[in-house]
C-alpha positions in Angstrom: -11.6 -37.6 60.3 -9.4 -37.9 57.4 -8.0 -41.1 58.6 -11.6 -42.6 59.1 -12.4 -41.6 55.5 -9.3 -43.2 54.2 -10.1 -46.4 56.2 -13.6 -46.5 54.9 -12.3 -46.3 51.3 -9.8 -49.0 51.8 -12.4 -51.2 53.5 -14.8 -50.7 50.5 -12.1 -51.6 48.1 -11.2 -54.7 50.0 -14.8 -55.8 50.3 -15.6 -55.4 46.5 -12.3 -56.2 45.0 -12.1 -59.2 42.6 -14.7 -60.7 40.6 -18.4 -60.7 41.6 -20.5 -63.9 41.8 -24.2 -63.8 41.2 -26.8 -66.2 42.5 -26.6 -68.3 39.3 -22.9 -69.0 40.1 -21.8 -66.5 37.2 -18.6 -64.8 37.6 -18.0 -61.4 35.9 -14.6 -59.8 35.0 -14.6 -56.1 34.1 -11.9 -54.4 31.8 -11.2 -50.8 31.1 -8.1 -48.6 30.4 -6.7 -47.7 33.9 -9.1 -50.0 35.8 -8.2 -50.1 39.5 -11.2 -52.0 40.7 -14.6 -53.2 39.5 -17.7 -54.8 40.8 -20.5 -56.3 38.6 -23.2 -58.9 39.3 -25.1 -58.9 36.2 -27.5 -56.0 37.1 -28.1 -52.8 35.4 -25.1 -51.0 36.6 -21.4 -51.7 37.4 -19.0 -50.1 40.0 -16.0 -49.0 38.0 -12.9 -47.4 39.7 -10.2 -45.9 37.5 -6.7 -44.7 38.1 -6.6 -40.9 39.0 -9.8 -41.1 41.0 -10.1 -41.5 44.8 -13.1 -43.7 44.4 -15.2 -45.7 41.8 -18.6 -44.8 40.6 -21.7 -46.8 39.5 -22.4 -46.7 35.8 -25.3 -47.9 33.8 -24.6 -50.9 31.5 -26.1 -52.3 28.3 -26.1 -56.1 28.0 -25.8 -58.1 24.9 -28.7 -60.4 23.8 -27.0 -63.5 25.3 -26.6 -61.7 28.7 -22.9 -62.6 28.6 -21.4 -59.1 28.2 -22.2 -55.7 29.6 -20.7 -52.4 28.4 -20.9 -48.8 29.6 -19.0 -45.6 29.8 -17.8 -43.8 32.9 -18.4 -40.1 33.6 -15.0 -39.2 32.0 -15.8 -41.1 28.9 -13.7 -44.2 29.5 -15.5 -47.2 28.0 -15.5 -50.5 30.1 -16.8 -54.1 29.3 -17.9 -56.8 31.8 -17.8 -60.4 30.5 -19.5 -63.3 32.1 -16.7 -65.8 32.6 -18.5 -68.8 34.3 
């Protein structure tokens, strides 16, 4: 059972690793102190996984007026920023 949970976590990280691409061809890159993995598509929330935690969480974001930057804060107070790169 423990092995299965570990494999599911690894599979999830592999599937959502890297930058996300939206329907309009946009790519987003997220940054945060201790960031292990992130996933953001331009929606109202981002998946952020920080060092020291076994998995990531989904956190609400606030986008700037241009729609090119989204910011938020994780449950432990770590701020993160996701920037549209394309």
